[in-house]
TIRO-2110 file (N, C-alpha, C; in Angstrom, 1 decimal):
// TIRO-2110
16.1, -31.8, -62.6, N, 1, A
14.7, -31.4, -62.0, CA, 1, A
14.3, -30.1, -62.0, C, 1, A
13.1, -29.7, -62.0, N, 2, A
12.4, -28.5, -62.1, CA, 2, A
13.0, -27.3, -60.9, C, 2, A
13.2, -28.0, -59.7, N, 3, A
13.6, -27.1, -58.7, CA, 3, A
15.2, -26.8, -58.8, C, 3, A
16.0, -27.7, -59.6, N, 4, A
17.5, -27.4, -59.7, CA, 4, A
17.8, -26.6, -61.0, C, 4, A
16.8, -26.0, -61.7, N, 5, A
17.2, -25.3, -62.9, CA, 5, A
17.9, -23.9, -62.4, C, 5, A
18.7, -23.5, -63.2, N, 6, A
19.6, -22.4, -62.7, CA, 6, A
18.9, -21.2, -62.3, C, 6, A
17.9, -20.8, -63.0, N, 7, A
17.2, -19.5, -62.5, CA, 7, A
16.4, -19.7, -61.3, C, 7, A
16.0, -20.9, -61.0, N, 8, A
15.3, -21.0, -59.6, CA, 8, A
16.6, -20.9, -58.5, C, 8, A
17.6, -21.7, -58.8, N, 9, A
18.8, -21.5, -57.8, CA, 9, A
19.2, -20.1, -57.7, C, 9, A
19.3, -19.4, -58.8, N, 10, A
19.9, -18.1, -58.8, CA, 10, A
18.9, -17.1, -58.0, C, 10, A
17.5, -17.2, -58.2, N, 11, A
16.6, -16.5, -57.5, CA, 11, A
16.6, -16.8, -56.2, C, 11, A
16.7, -18.1, -55.6, N, 12, A
16.9, -18.5, -54.4, CA, 12, A
17.9, -17.9, -53.6, C, 12, A
19.1, -17.9, -54.4, N, 13, A
20.4, -17.3, -53.9, CA, 13, A
20.2, -15.8, -53.6, C, 13, A
19.6, -15.1, -54.7, N, 14, A
19.4, -13.8, -54.4, CA, 14, A
18.5, -13.2, -53.3, C, 14, A
17.5, -14.1, -53.1, N, 15, A
16.6, -14.0, -52.0, CA, 15, A
17.3, -14.2, -50.6, C, 15, A
18.1, -15.1, -50.5, N, 16, A
19.0, -15.5, -49.4, CA, 16, A
20.0, -14.3, -49.0, C, 16, A
20.6, -13.8, -50.0, N, 17, A
21.5, -12.8, -49.9, CA, 17, A
20.9, -11.5, -49.3, C, 17, A
19.7, -11.2, -50.0, N, 18, A
18.9, -10.1, -49.4, CA, 18, A
18.6, -10.3, -47.8, C, 18, A
18.1, -11.2, -47.6, N, 19, A
17.8, -11.7, -46.2, CA, 19, A
18.9, -11.5, -45.3, C, 19, A
20.0, -12.2, -45.9, N, 20, A
21.3, -12.1, -45.0, CA, 20, A
21.8, -10.7, -44.7, C, 20, A
21.6, -9.9, -45.6, N, 21, A
22.0, -8.5, -45.7, CA, 21, A
21.1, -7.9, -44.6, C, 21, A
20.0, -8.0, -44.6, N, 22, A
19.1, -7.4, -43.7, CA, 22, A
19.5, -7.9, -42.2, C, 22, A
19.6, -9.1, -42.1, N, 23, A
20.2, -9.8, -40.8, CA, 23, A
21.4, -9.3, -40.3, C, 23, A
22.2, -9.2, -41.1, N, 24, A
23.6, -8.5, -40.7, CA, 24, A
23.4, -7.1, -40.2, C, 24, A
22.6, -6.3, -40.9, N, 25, A
22.4, -5.0, -40.3, CA, 25, A
21.6, -5.1, -38.9, C, 25, A
20.8, -5.8, -38.9, N, 26, A
19.9, -5.9, -37.8, CA, 26, A
20.7, -6.6, -36.5, C, 26, A
21.6, -7.5, -36.6, N, 27, A
22.3, -8.1, -35.6, CA, 27, A
23.4, -7.1, -35.3, C, 27, A
24.1, -6.5, -36.2, N, 28, A
25.1, -5.5, -36.0, CA, 28, A
24.6, -4.3, -35.1, C, 28, A
23.3, -3.9, -35.6, N, 29, A
22.7, -2.8, -34.6, CA, 29, A
22.4, -3.2, -33.3, C, 29, A
21.9, -4.5, -33.1, N, 30, A
21.5, -5.0, -31.8, CA, 30, A
22.7, -4.8, -30.9, C, 30, A
23.9, -5.0, -31.4, N, 31, A
25.2, -4.8, -30.5, CA, 31, A
25.7, -3.4, -30.5, C, 31, A
24.8, -2.5, -31.1, N, 32, A
25.2, -1.1, -31.1, CA, 32, A
26.4, -1.0, -32.1, C, 32, A
26.7, -1.9, -33.0, N, 33, A
27.7, -2.0, -33.9, CA, 33, A
29.0, -2.2, -33.3, C, 33, A
29.2, -1.8, -32.2, N, 34, A
30.6, -1.8, -31.3, CA, 34, A
30.8, -3.4, -31.0, C, 34, A
29.8, -4.0, -30.6, N, 35, A
29.9, -5.3, -30.2, CA, 35, A
29.2, -6.3, -31.1, C, 35, A
28.3, -5.7, -32.1, N, 36, A
27.6, -6.5, -32.8, CA, 36, A
28.1, -6.8, -34.2, C, 36, A
28.9, -6.0, -34.8, N, 37, A
29.3, -6.1, -36.3, CA, 37, A
30.1, -7.2, -36.5, C, 37, A
31.1, -7.6, -35.7, N, 38, A
32.0, -8.8, -35.9, CA, 38, A
31.2, -10.2, -35.6, C, 38, A
30.4, -10.3, -34.6, N, 39, A
29.7, -11.6, -34.5, CA, 39, A
28.6, -11.6, -35.7, C, 39, A
28.0, -10.6, -36.1, N, 40, A
27.2, -10.6, -37.3, CA, 40, A
27.9, -11.0, -38.4, C, 40, A
29.1, -10.5, -38.6, N, 41, A
30.0, -10.8, -40.0, CA, 41, A
30.2, -12.3, -39.8, C, 41, A
30.6, -12.8, -38.6, N, 42, A
31.0, -14.3, -38.6, CA, 42, A
29.8, -15.2, -38.9, C, 42, A
28.7, -14.7, -38.4, N, 43, A
27.4, -15.5, -38.6, CA, 43, A
27.0, -15.4, -40.3, C, 43, A
27.2, -14.3, -40.7, N, 44, A
27.1, -14.2, -42.2, CA, 44, A
27.8, -15.0, -42.9, C, 44, A
29.2, -15.1, -42.7, N, 45, A
30.0, -16.1, -43.3, CA, 45, A
29.6, -17.6, -43.1, C, 45, A
29.4, -17.7, -41.9, N, 46, A
29.0, -19.2, -41.5, CA, 46, A
27.8, -19.6, -42.4, C, 46, A
26.8, -18.9, -42.6, N, 47, A
25.6, -19.3, -43.2, CA, 47, A
25.9, -19.4, -44.7, C, 47, A
26.6, -18.4, -45.2, N, 48, A
26.9, -18.5, -46.6, CA, 48, A
28.0, -19.6, -46.8, C, 48, A
28.7, -19.9, -45.9, N, 49, A
29.5, -21.1, -46.1, CA, 49, A
28.6, -22.4, -46.6, C, 49, A
27.6, -22.5, -45.6, N, 50, A
26.6, -23.8, -45.7, CA, 50, A
25.9, -23.6, -47.0, C, 50, A
25.6, -22.3, -47.5, N, 51, A
24.8, -22.1, -48.8, CA, 51, A
25.8, -22.6, -49.9, C, 51, A
27.1, -22.2, -49.9, N, 52, A
28.1, -22.6, -50.8, CA, 52, A
28.1, -24.2, -50.9, C, 52, A
28.1, -24.8, -49.6, N, 53, A
28.4, -26.3, -49.6, CA, 53, A
27.0, -27.1, -49.9, C, 53, A
26.0, -26.2, -50.1, N, 54, A
24.8, -26.8, -50.4, CA, 54, A
24.1, -27.8, -49.3, C, 54, A
24.3, -27.2, -48.0, N, 55, A
24.0, -28.0, -46.8, CA, 55, A
22.6, -27.5, -46.4, C, 55, A
21.7, -28.3, -46.3, N, 56, A
20.2, -28.0, -45.8, CA, 56, A
20.4, -27.9, -44.4, C, 56, A
20.5, -26.7, -43.7, N, 57, A
20.5, -26.6, -42.2, CA, 57, A
19.3, -26.0, -41.5, C, 57, A
18.2, -26.0, -42.4, N, 58, A
17.1, -25.4, -41.9, CA, 58, A
17.0, -24.0, -42.0, C, 58, A
16.2, -23.3, -41.1, N, 59, A
16.0, -21.8, -41.3, CA, 59, A
17.2, -20.9, -41.3, C, 59, A
17.3, -20.0, -42.2, N, 60, A
18.5, -19.2, -42.2, CA, 60, A
18.5, -18.3, -41.0, C, 60, A
17.4, -17.7, -40.6, N, 61, A
17.2, -16.8, -39.6, CA, 61, A
17.7, -17.4, -38.2, C, 61, A
17.2, -18.8, -38.0, N, 62, A
17.7, -19.5, -36.8, CA, 62, A
19.1, -19.9, -36.7, C, 62, A
19.6, -20.1, -37.8, N, 63, A
21.1, -20.4, -38.0, CA, 63, A
22.0, -19.3, -37.9, C, 63, A
21.5, -18.2, -38.4, N, 64, A
22.2, -16.9, -38.2, CA, 64, A
22.4, -16.5, -36.7, C, 64, A
21.1, -16.7, -36.0, N, 65, A
21.1, -16.4, -34.7, CA, 65, A
21.9, -17.3, -33.7, C, 65, A
22.0, -18.5, -34.0, N, 66, A
22.8, -19.5, -33.4, CA, 66, A
24.3, -19.3, -33.6, C, 66, A
24.8, -19.0, -34.8, N, 67, A
26.0, -18.6, -35.0, CA, 67, A
26.6, -17.4, -34.4, C, 67, A
25.5, -16.3, -34.3, N, 68, A
25.7, -15.1, -33.7, CA, 68, A
26.1, -15.3, -32.3, C, 68, A
25.4, -16.1, -31.7, N, 69, A
25.5, -16.3, -30.2, CA, 69, A
26.9, -17.2, -29.9, C, 69, A
27.1, -18.2, -30.6, N, 70, A
28.1, -19.1, -30.4, CA, 70, A
29.5, -18.4, -30.6, C, 70, A
29.6, -17.6, -31.5, N, 71, A
30.9, -16.9, -32.2, CA, 71, A
31.0, -15.5, -31.6, C, 71, A
30.1, -15.0, -30.6, N, 72, A
30.0, -13.6, -30.1, CA, 72, A
31.4, -13.3, -29.6, C, 72, A
31.9, -13.9, -28.6, N, 73, A
33.1, -13.5, -28.0, CA, 73, A
34.4, -13.7, -29.0, C, 73, A
34.5, -14.8, -29.6, N, 74, A
35.8, -15.2, -30.4, CA, 74, A
35.7, -14.3, -31.6, C, 74, A
34.6, -14.0, -32.2, N, 75, A
34.7, -13.1, -33.6, CA, 75, A
35.0, -11.6, -33.1, C, 75, A
34.4, -11.2, -32.0, N, 76, A
34.9, -9.8, -31.4, CA, 76, A
36.4, -9.8, -31.1, C, 76, A
37.0, -10.8, -30.6, N, 77, A
38.3, -10.9, -30.6, CA, 77, A
39.3, -10.8, -31.8, C, 77, A
38.9, -11.6, -32.8, N, 78, A
39.4, -11.6, -34.0, CA, 78, A
39.3, -10.3, -34.7, C, 78, A
38.1, -9.7, -34.7, N, 79, A
37.7, -8.6, -35.3, CA, 79, A
38.5, -7.4, -34.8, C, 79, A
38.4, -7.2, -33.6, N, 80, A
39.4, -6.0, -33.0, CA, 80, A
40.7, -6.4, -33.0, C, 80, A
41.2, -7.5, -33.1, N, 81, A
42.6, -7.7, -33.2, CA, 81, A
43.0, -7.3, -34.6, C, 81, A
42.2, -7.6, -35.7, N, 82, A
42.7, -7.1, -37.1, CA, 82, A
42.5, -5.5, -37.1, C, 82, A
41.4, -5.1, -36.4, N, 83, A
41.3, -3.6, -36.5, CA, 83, A
42.3, -2.8, -35.8, C, 83, A
43.0, -3.6, -34.7, N, 84, A
44.1, -2.8, -34.1, CA, 84, A
45.4, -3.0, -35.0, C, 84, A
45.5, -4.0, -35.5, N, 85, A
46.8, -4.2, -36.4, CA, 85, A
46.6, -3.1, -37.5, C, 85, A
45.5, -2.9, -38.1, N, 86, A
45.1, -1.9, -39.1, CA, 86, A
45.4, -0.7, -38.7, C, 86, A
45.0, -0.2, -37.5, N, 87, A
45.2, 1.0, -37.0, CA, 87, A
46.7, 1.4, -36.7, C, 87, A
47.4, 0.4, -36.2, N, 88, A
48.9, 0.5, -36.0, CA, 88, A
49.6, 0.7, -37.4, C, 88, A
49.2, -0.1, -38.3, N, 89, A
49.7, 0.2, -39.6, CA, 89, A
49.6, 1.6, -40.2, C, 89, A
48.4, 2.1, -40.1, N, 90, A
48.1, 3.5, -40.3, CA, 90, A
48.9, 4.4, -39.8, C, 90, A
48.9, 4.2, -38.5, N, 91, A
49.7, 5.3, -37.7, CA, 91, A
51.2, 5.2, -38.1, C, 91, A
51.7, 4.0, -38.4, N, 92, A
53.1, 3.8, -38.8, CA, 92, A
53.4, 4.4, -40.1, C, 92, A
52.3, 4.4, -41.0, N, 93, A
52.4, 5.0, -42.3, CA, 93, A
52.5, 6.5, -42.2, C, 93, A
51.6, 7.1, -41.4, N, 94, A
51.6, 8.5, -41.3, CA, 94, A
52.8, 9.1, -40.5, C, 94, A
53.4, 8.2, -39.6, N, 95, A
54.5, 8.9, -38.8, CA, 95, A
55.7, 8.8, -39.9, C, 95, A
55.9, 7.8, -40.7, N, 96, A
56.8, 7.8, -41.7, CA, 96, A
57.0, 8.9, -42.7, C, 96, A
55.8, 9.6, -42.9, N, 97, A
55.8, 10.8, -43.7, CA, 97, A
56.6, 12.0, -43.1, C, 97, A
56.8, 11.9, -41.8, N, 98, A
57.6, 13.0, -41.0, CA, 98, A
59.0, 12.8, -41.0, C, 98, A
59.4, 11.6, -41.5, N, 99, A
60.8, 11.3, -41.6, CA, 99, A
61.3, 11.9, -42.7, C, 99, A
62.6, 12.2, -42.6, N, 100, A
63.5, 12.8, -43.7, CA, 100, A
63.5, 11.8, -44.9, C, 100, A
63.3, 12.1, -46.2, N, 101, A
63.2, 11.2, -47.3, CA, 101, A
64.7, 10.9, -47.8, C, 101, A
65.2, 9.9, -47.0, N, 102, A
66.5, 9.3, -47.4, CA, 102, A
66.5, 8.0, -47.6, C, 102, A
67.6, 7.2, -47.5, N, 103, A
67.6, 5.7, -47.6, CA, 103, A
66.9, 5.2, -46.6, C, 103, A
67.0, 5.6, -45.4, N, 104, A
66.2, 4.8, -44.3, CA, 104, A
64.8, 5.0, -44.5, C, 104, A
64.4, 6.2, -45.0, N, 105, A
62.8, 6.3, -45.3, CA, 105, A
62.4, 5.5, -46.3, C, 105, A
63.2, 5.2, -47.3, N, 106, A
62.8, 4.4, -48.4, CA, 106, A
62.7, 2.8, -47.8, C, 106, A
63.7, 2.5, -46.9, N, 107, A
63.7, 1.2, -46.6, CA, 107, A
62.4, 0.9, -45.6, C, 107, A
62.2, 1.9, -44.8, N, 108, A
61.1, 1.7, -43.9, CA, 108, A
59.8, 1.9, -44.6, C, 108, A
59.6, 2.7, -45.6, N, 109, A
58.4, 2.7, -46.3, CA, 109, A
57.9, 1.6, -47.3, C, 109, A
59.1, 0.9, -47.8, N, 110, A
59.0, -0.3, -48.5, CA, 110, A
58.6, -1.3, -47.6, C, 110, A
59.2, -1.5, -46.5, N, 111, A
58.9, -2.5, -45.6, CA, 111, A
57.3, -2.5, -45.1, C, 111, A
57.0, -1.2, -44.7, N, 112, A
55.6, -1.0, -44.3, CA, 112, A
54.6, -1.3, -45.4, C, 112, A
54.9, -0.9, -46.6, N, 113, A
53.9, -1.2, -47.7, CA, 113, A
53.8, -2.8, -47.9, C, 113, A
54.8, -3.5, -47.7, N, 114, A
54.9, -4.8, -47.8, CA, 114, A
53.9, -5.4, -46.8, C, 114, A
54.1, -4.9, -45.5, N, 115, A
53.3, -5.5, -44.3, CA, 115, A
51.8, -5.2, -44.6, C, 115, A
51.5, -3.8, -45.2, N, 116, A
50.1, -3.5, -45.4, CA, 116, A
49.5, -4.2, -46.3, C, 116, A
50.4, -4.7, -47.3, N, 117, A
49.8, -5.7, -48.5, CA, 117, A
49.5, -6.9, -47.8, C, 117, A
50.3, -7.5, -47.0, N, 118, A
50.1, -8.8, -46.4, CA, 118, A
48.9, -8.6, -45.5, C, 118, A
48.7, -7.6, -44.8, N, 119, A
47.5, -7.3, -43.8, CA, 119, A
46.2, -7.3, -44.8, C, 119, A
46.2, -6.6, -45.8, N, 120, A
45.1, -6.7, -46.6, CA, 120, A
44.7, -8.0, -47.4, C, 120, A
45.7, -8.7, -47.6, N, 121, A
45.4, -10.1, -48.2, CA, 121, A
44.9, -10.9, -47.1, C, 121, A
45.2, -10.8, -45.8, N, 122, A
44.8, -11.6, -44.7, CA, 122, A
43.3, -11.2, -44.3, C, 122, A
43.0, -9.9, -44.6, N, 123, A
41.6, -9.4, -44.4, CA, 123, A
40.6, -10.2, -45.2, C, 123, A
41.1, -10.3, -46.5, N, 124, A
40.2, -11.2, -47.5, CA, 124, A
39.9, -12.5, -46.9, C, 124, A
40.7, -13.0, -46.2, N, 125, A
40.3, -14.4, -45.9, CA, 125, A
40.2, -14.8, -44.4, C, 125, A
40.4, -13.8, -43.6, N, 126, A
40.2, -14.0, -42.1, CA, 126, A
38.9, -14.6, -41.6, C, 126, A
37.8, -14.1, -42.2, N, 127, A
36.5, -14.7, -41.7, CA, 127, A
36.1, -16.0, -42.4, C, 127, A
36.5, -16.1, -43.7, N, 128, A
36.3, -17.4, -44.3, CA, 128, A
37.0, -18.5, -43.6, C, 128, A
38.2, -18.2, -43.2, N, 129, A
39.0, -19.3, -42.3, CA, 129, A
38.4, -19.4, -41.0, C, 129, A
38.1, -18.5, -40.4, N, 130, A
37.4, -18.4, -38.9, CA, 130, A
36.2, -19.3, -39.0, C, 130, A
35.3, -19.2, -39.9, N, 131, A
34.1, -20.1, -39.9, CA, 131, A
34.4, -21.5, -40.5, C, 131, A
35.6, -21.7, -41.2, N, 132, A
35.8, -23.0, -41.8, CA, 132, A
36.7, -23.8, -41.0, C, 132, A
37.6, -23.4, -40.2, N, 133, A
38.6, -24.1, -39.5, CA, 133, A
38.3, -23.9, -38.0, C, 133, A
38.7, -25.0, -37.3, N, 134, A
38.6, -24.8, -35.7, CA, 134, A
39.9, -24.7, -35.2, C, 134, A
40.4, -23.4, -35.0, N, 135, A
41.8, -23.0, -34.6, CA, 135, A
41.8, -22.3, -33.4, C, 135, A
43.1, -22.2, -32.8, N, 136, A
43.1, -21.2, -31.7, CA, 136, A
43.1, -19.8, -32.3, C, 136, A
42.6, -18.9, -31.4, N, 137, A
42.4, -17.6, -31.8, CA, 137, A
43.5, -16.8, -32.5, C, 137, A
44.7, -17.1, -32.0, N, 138, A
45.9, -16.4, -32.4, CA, 138, A
46.4, -16.8, -33.8, C, 138, A
45.7, -18.1, -34.2, N, 139, A
46.3, -18.7, -35.5, CA, 139, A
45.5, -18.3, -36.7, C, 139, A
44.3, -17.7, -36.5, N, 140, A
43.6, -17.3, -37.6, CA, 140, A
44.1, -16.3, -38.6, C, 140, A
44.7, -15.1, -37.9, N, 141, A
45.4, -14.3, -38.8, CA, 141, A
46.5, -14.9, -39.7, C, 141, A
47.3, -15.8, -39.0, N, 142, A
48.3, -16.3, -39.7, CA, 142, A
47.9, -17.4, -40.8, C, 142, A
46.8, -18.2, -40.5, N, 143, A
46.2, -19.1, -41.5, CA, 143, A
45.6, -18.2, -42.4, C, 143, A
45.1, -17.2, -42.5, N, 144, A
44.4, -16.4, -43.3, CA, 144, A
45.4, -16.2, -44.6, C, 144, A
46.5, -16.1, -44.3, N, 145, A
47.6, -15.7, -45.2, CA, 145, A
47.8, -16.9, -46.1, C, 145, A
47.7, -18.1, -45.7, N, 146, A
48.0, -19.3, -46.4, CA, 146, A
47.3, -19.3, -47.8, C, 146, A
46.0, -19.3, -47.9, N, 147, A
45.3, -19.4, -49.2, CA, 147, A
45.7, -18.3, -50.2, C, 147, A
45.9, -17.0, -49.4, N, 148, A
46.3, -15.8, -50.4, CA, 148, A
47.5, -15.9, -51.0, C, 148, A
48.6, -16.5, -50.3, N, 149, A
49.9, -16.7, -50.9, CA, 149, A
49.8, -18.0, -51.7, C, 149, A
49.1, -19.0, -51.3, N, 150, A
49.3, -20.3, -52.1, CA, 150, A
48.5, -20.2, -53.3, C, 150, A
47.5, -19.3, -53.4, N, 151, A
46.6, -19.2, -54.6, CA, 151, A
46.6, -17.7, -55.0, C, 151, A
47.7, -17.1, -55.5, N, 152, A
47.7, -15.8, -55.9, CA, 152, A
47.0, -15.3, -57.1, C, 152, A
46.6, -16.2, -57.9, N, 153, A
45.8, -15.9, -59.2, CA, 153, A
44.4, -15.7, -58.7, C, 153, A
43.9, -16.8, -57.9, N, 154, A
42.6, -16.8, -57.3, CA, 154, A
42.3, -15.5, -56.5, C, 154, A
43.3, -15.2, -55.8, N, 155, A
43.1, -14.1, -54.8, CA, 155, A
43.2, -12.8, -55.7, C, 155, A
44.0, -12.7, -56.7, N, 156, A
43.9, -11.4, -57.6, CA, 156, A
42.5, -11.5, -58.2, C, 156, A
41.9, -12.4, -58.7, N, 157, A
40.5, -12.4, -59.3, CA, 157, A
39.5, -12.1, -58.2, C, 157, A
39.7, -12.6, -57.2, N, 158, A
38.8, -12.3, -56.0, CA, 158, A
38.9, -10.7, -55.8, C, 158, A
40.0, -10.2, -55.8, N, 159, A
40.2, -8.6, -55.5, CA, 159, A
39.7, -7.9, -56.7, C, 159, A
39.7, -8.3, -57.9, N, 160, A
39.1, -7.7, -59.1, CA, 160, A
37.7, -7.8, -59.1, C, 160, A
37.1, -8.9, -58.7, N, 161, A
35.8, -9.1, -58.7, CA, 161, A
35.0, -8.2, -57.6, C, 161, A
35.7, -8.0, -56.5, N, 162, A
35.3, -7.1, -55.3, CA, 162, A
35.3, -5.7, -55.8, C, 162, A
36.3, -5.4, -56.5, N, 163, A
36.4, -4.1, -57.2, CA, 163, A
35.3, -3.8, -58.1, C, 163, A
35.0, -4.8, -58.8, N, 164, A
33.8, -4.6, -59.8, CA, 164, A
32.4, -4.4, -59.1, C, 164, A
32.3, -5.2, -58.0, N, 165, A
31.1, -5.2, -57.2, CA, 165, A
30.8, -3.6, -56.6, C, 165, A
31.8, -3.3, -55.9, N, 166, A
32.1, -1.9, -55.4, CA, 166, A
31.7, -0.8, -56.5, C, 166, A
32.2, -1.0, -57.7, N, 167, A
31.8, -0.1, -58.8, CA, 167, A
30.5, -0.2, -59.2, C, 167, A
29.7, -1.3, -59.2, N, 168, A
28.4, -1.4, -59.4, CA, 168, A
27.6, -0.7, -58.4, C, 168, A
28.1, -1.0, -57.2, N, 169, A
27.3, -0.5, -56.0, CA, 169, A
27.3, 1.1, -56.0, C, 169, A
28.5, 1.7, -56.4, N, 170, A
28.5, 3.2, -56.6, CA, 170, A
27.5, 3.7, -57.7, C, 170, A
27.4, 2.8, -58.7, N, 171, A
26.7, 3.2, -59.8, CA, 171, A
25.0, 2.9, -59.7, C, 171, A
24.7, 1.9, -58.9, N, 172, A
23.4, 1.6, -58.6, CA, 172, A
23.4, 1.2, -57.0, C, 172, A
23.2, 2.4, -56.2, N, 173, A
23.1, 2.4, -54.9, CA, 173, A
22.0, 1.3, -54.4, C, 173, A
20.9, 1.2, -55.2, N, 174, A
19.9, 0.5, -54.6, CA, 174, A
20.4, -0.9, -54.6, C, 174, A
21.3, -1.4, -55.4, N, 175, A
21.9, -2.8, -55.1, CA, 175, A
22.5, -2.9, -53.9, C, 175, A
23.2, -1.8, -53.4, N, 176, A
24.0, -1.9, -52.1, CA, 176, A
23.0, -1.9, -51.1, C, 176, A
21.9, -1.4, -51.1, N, 177, A
20.8, -1.4, -50.0, CA, 177, A
20.3, -3.0, -50.0, C, 177, A
20.2, -3.4, -51.1, N, 178, A
19.5, -4.8, -51.1, CA, 178, A
20.5, -5.9, -50.6, C, 178, A
21.8, -5.8, -51.3, N, 179, A
22.7, -7.0, -51.2, CA, 179, A
23.9, -6.5, -50.3, C, 179, A
24.3, -5.3, -50.3, N, 180, A
25.3, -4.9, -49.5, CA, 180, A
26.4, -5.7, -49.1, C, 180, A
26.6, -6.1, -47.9, N, 181, A
27.8, -7.0, -47.4, CA, 181, A
27.4, -8.4, -47.7, C, 181, A
26.4, -8.8, -47.9, N, 182, A
26.1, -10.2, -48.1, CA, 182, A
26.7, -10.8, -49.5, C, 182, A
26.6, -10.0, -50.6, N, 183, A
27.1, -10.3, -51.9, CA, 183, A
28.6, -10.2, -51.7, C, 183, A
29.2, -9.3, -51.2, N, 184, A
30.7, -9.2, -50.9, CA, 184, A
31.2, -10.5, -50.1, C, 184, A
30.5, -10.8, -49.1, N, 185, A
30.8, -12.0, -48.1, CA, 185, A
30.7, -13.3, -49.1, C, 185, A
29.7, -13.3, -49.9, N, 186, A
29.5, -14.4, -50.7, CA, 186, A
30.7, -14.6, -51.6, C, 186, A
31.1, -13.6, -52.4, N, 187, A
32.4, -13.7, -53.2, CA, 187, A
33.6, -14.1, -52.3, C, 187, A
33.8, -13.6, -51.4, N, 188, A
35.0, -13.8, -50.6, CA, 188, A
35.0, -15.2, -50.1, C, 188, A
33.8, -15.7, -49.6, N, 189, A
33.7, -17.1, -49.0, CA, 189, A
33.7, -18.2, -50.3, C, 189, A
33.3, -17.8, -51.5, N, 190, A
33.2, -18.7, -52.5, CA, 190, A
34.7, -18.9, -53.1, C, 190, A
35.5, -17.8, -53.1, N, 191, A
36.8, -17.9, -53.7, CA, 191, A
37.6, -18.8, -52.6, C, 191, A
37.4, -18.2, -51.2, N, 192, A
38.2, -18.9, -50.1, CA, 192, A
37.9, -20.3, -50.1, C, 192, A
36.7, -20.8, -50.2, N, 193, A
36.2, -22.2, -50.1, CA, 193, A
36.9, -23.0, -51.3, C, 193, A
37.0, -22.4, -52.4, N, 194, A
37.7, -23.0, -53.5, CA, 194, A
39.1, -23.4, -53.2, C, 194, A
39.7, -22.5, -52.3, N, 195, A
41.1, -22.4, -52.0, CA, 195, A
41.5, -23.5, -50.8, C, 195, A
40.6, -23.6, -50.1, N, 196, A
40.6, -24.6, -48.9, CA, 196, A
41.0, -26.0, -49.3, C, 196, A
41.6, -26.7, -48.5, N, 197, A
41.9, -28.1, -48.6, CA, 197, A
40.7, -28.8, -48.5, C, 197, A
40.4, -29.9, -49.3, N, 198, A
39.4, -30.8, -49.1, CA, 198, A
39.4, -31.5, -47.8, C, 198, A
40.6, -31.4, -47.2, N, 199, A
40.7, -32.3, -45.8, CA, 199, A
40.3, -31.2, -44.8, C, 199, A
39.9, -30.1, -45.0, N, 200, A
39.6, -29.1, -44.0, CA, 200, A
38.3, -29.5, -43.2, C, 200, A
38.3, -29.1, -41.9, N, 201, A
37.4, -29.5, -41.0, CA, 201, A
36.0, -28.9, -41.4, C, 201, A
34.9, -29.5, -41.6, N, 202, A
33.8, -28.9, -42.1, CA, 202, A
32.6, -29.2, -41.1, C, 202, A
END
């Protein structure tokens, strides 16, 4: 049909991503970023998930607002938990540099680097898992590792794609202003959704 031709679908997707990027900035700022950034991110991923699933849920603005409200507390808990873990790993990494470089240093540094890698992998999936599954709060970081480990090639392609997008943003800042976080979230959610079980709660 006329409305399903690829260029109309691509144009509609582009418009939605620009709108979602604007909404993410607006709602993040509404919570002075400290309390707004994680609920806005959760709402962003939730709406993008529905776009990927081609679910017609009405107004994007209304849907974004509803998700922002309903996930406000839980998303802040998850977001700041992941931020705290990241800060602890950063401090641990810096402290290790003050240890004499011997066998103990090499062992601790190797272990820390592995943990940091695991943490970074979980970051890729934590919000897609958060909006896709209904779990206890403490389960989300753990379950975010499952698709990363179970689908290593897909995770690698995801990381390469994100690196490419960031490179394009650096060369063409106007695209970052237009699409910013929404395009990055779309890539993360798209790859994550392909990795999720078809039996997942939708």
